[in-house]
VOBA-1610 file (N, C-alpha, C; in pm, whole numbers, padded with zeros to 5 digits, always signed):
BEGIN
Met+00085-00118+00000Met+00000+00000+00000Met+00090+00124+00000Pro+00057+00228-00079Pro+00138+00349-00078Pro+00127+00420+00056Ser+00203+00529+00070Ser+00199+00604+00194Ser+00056+00652+00222Asn+00035+00707+00338Asn-00099+00743+00384Asn-00172+00837+00290Leu-00304+00827+00294Leu-00390+00916+00217Leu-00371+01060+00263Pro-00389+01158+00173Pro-00381+01298+00215Pro-00486+01329+00321Tyr-00453+01422+00409Tyr-00545+01461+00516Tyr-00674+01515+00456Gly-00787+01471+00508Gly-00917+01519+00463Gly-00968+01453+00337Ser-00898+01352+00290Ser-00941+01285+00167Ser-01069+01207+00190Gly-01156+01206+00090Gly-01279+01128+00097Gly-01263+00989+00038Thr-01141+00955-00006Thr-01116+00825-00065Thr-01120+00717+00043Gln-01190+00608+00014Gln-01195+00495+00106Gln-01133+00374+00035Phe-01068+00289+00111Phe-01008+00170+00050Phe-01016+00051+00143Arg-01017-00067+00080Arg-01013-00193+00153Arg-00915-00284+00079Gln-00825-00342+00153Gln-00733-00438+00096Gln-00777-00575+00145Gly-00813-00664+00053Gly-00858-00796+00090Gly-00779-00902+00016Ala-00817-01027+00038Ala-00748-01138-00027Ala-00766-01134-00178Leu-00876-01075-00226Leu-00902-01072-00369Leu-00851-00946-00437Gly-00791-00854-00362Gly-00736-00732-00421Gly-00773-00607-00345Leu-00757-00496-00411Leu-00780-00364-00353Leu-00911-00307-00405Thr-00991-00249-00317Thr-01112-00178-00357Thr-01098-00033-00314Leu-01107+00058-00410Leu-01101+00202-00384Leu-01236+00264-00414Glu-01282+00349-00326Glu-01403+00428-00349Glu-01357+00573-00356Leu-01356+00629-00478Leu-01314+00768-00496Leu-01435+00859-00478Pro-01418+00969-00406Pro-01531+01060-00385Pro-01560+01140-00511Pro-01679+01199-00520Pro-01704+01289-00633Pro-01616+01412-00619Cys-01584+01475-00730Cys-01497+01593-00721Cys-01573+01712-00664Gly-01705+01710-00669Gly-01785+01816-00608Gly-01797+01939-00697Trp-01852+02043-00640Trp-01878+02166-00714Trp-01754+02255-00711Arg-01652+02211-00779Arg-01530+02290-00793Arg-01563+02417-00871Pro-01473+02516-00872Pro-01505+02643-00940Pro-01553+02628-01085Thr-01493+02535-01159Thr-01536+02517-01299Thr-01679+02469-01306Tyr-01714+02368-01226Tyr-01850+02315-01228Tyr-01949+02418-01173Ala-01908+02492-01070Ala-01996+02595-01014Ala-02024+02704-01118Ala-01922+02744-01194Ala-01941+02845-01298Ala-02031+02792-01409Gln-02012+02666-01448Gln-02097+02607-01551Gln-02241+02595-01503Gly-02260+02559-01376Gly-02395+02551-01320Gly-02462+02688-01316Ala-02385+02791-01279Ala-02441+02927-01276Ala-02479+02971-01418Phe-02397+02936-01517Phe-02430+02970-01655Phe-02558+02900-01700Ala-02575+02774-01661Ala-02697+02699-01696Ala-02821+02766-01637Val-02812+02810-01512Val-02925+02878-01448Val-02951+03012-01517Leu-02844+03081-01555Leu-02858+03208-01626Leu-02931+03188-01759Val-02897+03082-01832Val-02966+03054-01959Val-03113+03023-01934Ala-03140+02938-01833Ala-03277+02895-01807Ala-03366+03009-01756Val-03310+03100-01679Val-03390+03208-01620Val-03372+03339-01698Gly-03248+03372-01726Gly-03220+03500-01793Gly-03267+03505-01937Gly-03259+03393-02007Gly-03302+03391-02147Gly-03448+03431-02163Pro-03541+03367-02094Pro-03682+03407-02106Pro-03710+03551-02061Val-03641+03594-01954Val-03663+03731-01904Val-03617+03833-02008Phe-03499+03810-02065Phe-03448+03901-02168Phe-03541+03902-02290Leu-03583+03784-02332Leu-03672+03774-02448Leu-03805+03846-02421Leu-03860+03830-02301Leu-03985+03897-02267Leu-03970+04048-02274Arg-03860+04100-02225Arg-03837+04246-02230Arg-03831+04295-02374Gln-03761+04217-02458Gln-03749+04257-02599Gln-03884+04251-02670Leu-03960+04144-02647Leu-04090+04130-02712Leu-04191+04234-02661Arg-04179+04273-02535Arg-04269+04374-02480Arg-04250+04509-02550Gln-04126+04538-02586Gln-04101+04663-02657Gln-04162+04659-02797Ile-04167+04538-02857Ile-04219+04525-02993Ile-04371+04506-02992Leu-04419+04413-02909Leu-04560+04374-02913Leu-04647+04440-02806Gly-04586+04496-02707Gly-04664+04557-02600Gly-04697+04455-02490Pro-04802+04482-02408Pro-04834+04399-02293Pro-04873+04254-02326Gln-04924+04226-02444Gln-04964+04090-02478Gln-04844+04000-02515Ala-04722+04050-02506Ala-04602+03973-02543Ala-04586+03847-02458Ala-04624+03854-02329Ala-04605+03740-02240Ala-04688+03619-02282Ser-04801+03642-02348Ser-04886+03531-02387Ser-04871+03490-02534Ser-04776+03550-02603Ser-04758+03516-02744Ser-04696+03376-02759Gln-04728+03314-02872Gln-04678+03178-02898Gln-04526+03178-02911Val-04469+03280-02969Val-04323+03291-02982Val-04258+03291-02845Met-04315+03366-02753Met-04259+03375-02617Met-04264+03240-02547Val-04375+03170-02558Val-04389+03041-02492Val-04290+02939-02548Ile-04278+02932-02680Ile-04186+02836-02742Ile-04041+02870-02710Ala-04004+02996-02726Ala-03866+03037-02700Ala-03829+03018-02553Ser-03921+03053-02462Ser-03894+03033-02319Ser-03875+02886-02287Ser-03958+02802-02348Ser-03945+02657-02326Ser-03809+02607-02371Leu-03763+02657-02484Leu-03630+02617-02534Leu-03519+02662-02440Phe-03524+02788-02395Phe-03423+02837-02300Phe-03423+02753-02172Ile-03541+02728-02118Ile-03551+02651-01994Ile-03501+02508-02014Ala-03538+02446-02125Ala-03494+02309-02151Ala-03343+02301-02169Cys-03284+02396-02243Cys-03138+02396-02263Cys-03065+02419-02130Gly-03112+02516-02053Gly-03049+02542-01923Gly-03061+02425-01828Ala-03180+02363-01825Ala-03201+02248-01736Ala-03114+02130-01777Phe-03102+02104-01908Phe-03019+01994-01955Phe-02873+02018-01918Phe-02824+02139-01940Phe-02684+02170-01909Phe-02660+02162-01758Leu-02755+02209-01677Leu-02741+02200-01531Leu-02741+02054-01487Trp-02826+01970-01545Trp-02829+01828-01514Trp-02695+01764-01549Trp-02641+01796-01666Trp-02513+01740-01708Trp-02401+01780-01612Val-02395+01907-01573Val-02292+01954-01481Val-02307+01887-01345Ala-02431+01878-01294Ala-02455+01813-01164Ala-02415+01666-01170Arg-02443+01601-01280Arg-02406+01460-01297Arg-02254+01442-01290Glu-02180+01530-01356Glu-02034+01521-01354Glu-01979+01554-01215Ala-02035+01654-01149Ala-01984+01697-01018Ala-02012+01596-00908Thr-02116+01513-00924Thr-02154+01421-00817Thr-02124+01274-00848Ser-02062+01246-00962Ser-02030+01107-00998Ser-01912+01055-00916Arg-01920+00927-00882Arg-01816+00860-00804Arg-01757+00747-00886Trp-01641+00698-00841Trp-01578+00581-00901Trp-01552+00478-00792Ser-01579+00354-00824Ser-01540+00241-00740Ser-01445+00157-00826Ile-01325+00133-00775Ile-01223+00062-00852Ile-01181-00062-00774Asn-01194-00178-00838Asn-01143-00303-00783Asn-01022-00342-00866Ala-00906-00353-00803Ala-00783-00386-00874Ala-00715-00504-00808Ser-00670-00597-00891Ser-00595-00712-00841Ser-00500-00756-00950Ser-00428-00863-00927Ser-00334-00913-01027Ser-00405-00960-01153Arg-00535-00984-01145Arg-00612-01028-01262Arg-00653-00913-01351Gly-00666-00791-01297Gly-00707-00676-01376Gly-00782-00573-01294Ile-00859-00491-01363Ile-00932-00380-01301Ile-01079-00387-01339Glu-01163-00361-01239Glu-01304-00339-01264Glu-01338-00203-01206Ala-01376-00110-01293Ala-01407+00027-01250Ala-01555+00053-01275Thr-01623+00106-01174Thr-01765+00136-01186Thr-01785+00285-01160Arg-01851+00353-01253Arg-01885+00493-01235Arg-02034+00501-01206Tyr-02070+00577-01102Tyr-02210+00587-01064Tyr-02233+00719-00991Gly-02359+00754-00976Gly-02395+00876-00906Gly-02545+00891-00902Pro-02594+00996-00835Pro-02738+01013-00821Pro-02811+01035-00954Trp-02744+01095-01053Trp-02808+01121-01182Trp-02739+01045-01295Arg-02672+00935-01259Arg-02599+00858-01359Arg-02622+00710-01335Pro-02658+00636-01439Pro-02669+00491-01422Pro-02529+00431-01405Arg-02524+00315-01342Arg-02394+00249-01322Arg-02334+00209-01456Lys-02206+00239-01472Lys-02132+00199-01590Lys-02010+00121-01541Val-02001-00007-01581Val-01893-00093-01536Val-01796-00116-01650Leu-01668-00102-01620Leu-01561-00128-01715Leu-01474-00238-01658Arg-01457-00347-01732Arg-01372-00458-01688Arg-01255-00469-01785Leu-01134-00460-01729Leu-01013-00472-01810Leu-00923-00580-01750Pro-00903-00691-01821Pro-00807-00790-01774Pro-00666-00732-01779Arg-00581-00782-01695Arg-00445-00730-01687Arg-00374-00736-01822Ser-00402-00837-01902Ser-00335-00853-02031Ser-00368-00739-02128Arg-00479-00670-02109Arg-00518-00561-02198Arg-00465-00425-02153Ile-00423-00414-02028Ile-00378-00286-01972Ile-00234-00260-02014Gln-00210-00142-02073Gln-00076-00105-02119Gln-00006-00010-02024Asp-00080+00084-01964Asp-00017+00182-01876Asp-00122+00244-01784Ile-00078+00287-01666Ile-00163+00361-01573Ile-00083+00482-01529Asp-00143+00601-01546Asp-00072+00724-01517Asp-00171+00829-01465Val-00120+00930-01397Val-00202+01043-01351Val-00163+01164-01434Arg-00260+01217-01510Arg-00230+01331-01597Arg-00360+01393-01652Asp-00343+01505-01722Asp-00455+01565-01794Asp-00481+01481-01917Ala-00607+01453-01944Ala-00641+01370-02059Ala-00780+01402-02108Arg-00807+01354-02228Arg-00940+01369-02288Arg-00975+01236-02353Thr-01095+01187-02322Thr-01145+01067-02387Thr-01267+01107-02468His-01332+01011-02532His-01449+01045-02612His-01567+01092-02528Val-01566+01068-02397Val-01678+01111-02313Val-01641+01208-02202Ser-01513+01226-02171Ser-01477+01313-02060Ser-01338+01371-02080Arg-01309+01473-01999Arg-01176+01531-02000Arg-01147+01588-01863Gly-01020+01600-01830Gly-00978+01655-01703Gly-00854+01585-01653Arg-00818+01614-01530Arg-00701+01551-01468Arg-00752+01431-01391Gly-00688+01316-01412Gly-00733+01196-01344Gly-00637+01081-01366Ile-00681+00963-01326Ile-00604+00841-01347Ile-00638+00791-01487Val-00538+00782-01572Val-00559+00739-01709Val-00512+00594-01721Ile-00604+00508-01763Ile-00570+00367-01786Ile-00570+00346-01937Glu-00451+00325-01993Glu-00440+00299-02136Glu-00449+00149-02158His-00529+00110-02258His-00545-00032-02289His-00547-00051-02439Asp-00559-00173-02482Asp-00547-00205-02624Asp-00654-00142-02712Lys-00764-00096-02656Lys-00870-00035-02737Lys-00891+00112-02707Gly-00798+00176-02640Gly-00811+00319-02611Gly-00762+00352-02472Ser-00834+00443-02406Ser-00797+00482-02271Ser-00922+00519-02193Glu-00911+00510-02061Glu-01020+00547-01970Glu-00965+00649-01872Leu-01049+00744-01833Leu-01012+00849-01741Leu-01098+00834-01616Leu-01034+00811-01501Leu-01105+00787-01375Leu-01074+00896-01273Gly-01169+00926-01187Gly-01145+01017-01075Gly-01113+01160-01116Met-01181+01209-01221Met-01149+01340-01273Met-01153+01448-01167Asn-01052+01534-01174Asn-01046+01659-01099Asn-01042+01645-00947Leu-01002+01528-00896Leu-00973+01519-00752Leu-00841+01590-00728Ser-00804+01608-00603Ser-00678+01676-00575Ser-00560+01593-00628Gln-00451+01661-00657Gln-00333+01592-00709Gln-00283+01485-00612Glu-00287+01513-00482Glu-00242+01416-00383Glu-00328+01290-00384Glu-00461+01309-00393Glu-00552+01194-00397Glu-00531+01112-00524Leu-00514+01180-00637Leu-00491+01108-00762Leu-00360+01031-00760Asp-00254+01095-00709Asp-00124+01026-00702Asp-00134+00903-00613Trp-00200+00918-00497Trp-00213+00806-00406Trp-00292+00692-00470Ala-00406+00725-00532Ala-00491+00622-00593Ala-00421+00556-00712Gly-00351+00634-00793Gly-00278+00577-00906Gly-00172+00479-00861Thr-00098+00515-00759Thr+00005+00426-00704Thr-00058+00300-00646Ala-00169+00315-00575Ala-00236+00199-00515Ala-00285+00101-00622Val-00342+00154-00730Val-00392+00067-00838Val-00277-00003-00908Arg-00167+00069-00935Arg-00050+00005-00999Arg+00007-00106-00913Arg+00015-00081-00783Arg+00069-00185-00693Arg-00024-00306-00685Ala-00154-00281-00685Ala-00248-00394-00679Ala-00236-00480-00805Leu-00215-00417-00920Leu-00197-00492-01044Leu-00066-00570-01045Ala+00036-00517-00979Ala+00168-00579-00981Ala+00183-00694-00881Thr+00088-00710-00789Thr+00100-00815-00688Thr+00079-00951-00751Arg+00141-01048-00692Arg+00121-01185-00736Arg+00002-01241-00659Pro-00081-01318-00725Pro-00198-01373-00655Pro-00156-01469-00544Asn-00229-01465-00437Asn-00204-01552-00322Asn-00266-01689-00352Leu-00183-01792-00349Leu-00233-01925-00383Leu-00341-01971-00286Asp-00324-01937-00158Asp-00425-01978-00061Asp-00560-01914-00091Ser-00560-01787-00134Ser-00688-01722-00165Ser-00748-01783-00291Arg-00664-01828-00385Arg-00717-01896-00503Arg-00782-02028-00464Arg-00717-02101-00377Arg-00777-02226-00330Arg-00908-02198-00259Gln-00909-02093-00177Gln-01030-02057-00105Gln-01143-02021-00201Glu-01110-01943-00308Glu-01210-01910-00408Glu-01266-02037-00474His-01177-02132-00505His-01217-02254-00570His-01310-02336-00478Ile-01273-02340-00352Ile-01355-02415-00256Ile-01489-02347-00240Thr-01490-02213-00229Thr-01614-02138-00214Thr-01704-02157-00337Ala-01644-02157-00454Ala-01722-02171-00577Ala-01786-02310-00585Arg-01722-02410-00528Arg-01777-02546-00534Arg-01892-02564-00438Leu-01900-02482-00334Leu-02007-02497-00233Leu-02140-02453-00281
//
């Protein structure tokens, strides 16, 4: 196991006979996510208000009930709500990582995200590093697992100390040799 977790870290871990389990906390409402969330609210609320003021100057008092106003306001509200949902989903998503000499199983989940499980056997993993990266679905600083079909980015935007600790822990778990007694125990348990 690497040196101790940084003070105040929300990362939880368990080391068992079958490998290491890490529970990475969500990155939370960091300044970038908070600014994006504020922009989403501005679009959802400010867009209709601005449009109403403009239409009132053109159409007069009946502007609030016009069909153009209703449709345009609905679009502003829907776009702002979708963007706010997306930002909240990213800010509150967690990772659960199971790593052993056999490979890695990483699960991403959160209150507004269905569980997504990624299973990578050790033979497919080429490198594990902590750096800034971009994948087809996400970008940011995190643990990058390169494999034969691309790369995965885990634990985006956690503190550098937490990412370094988790990256080292996952690399060490992959490098361990399996315990023969635990393999026998698994075999016996599976037969029961």
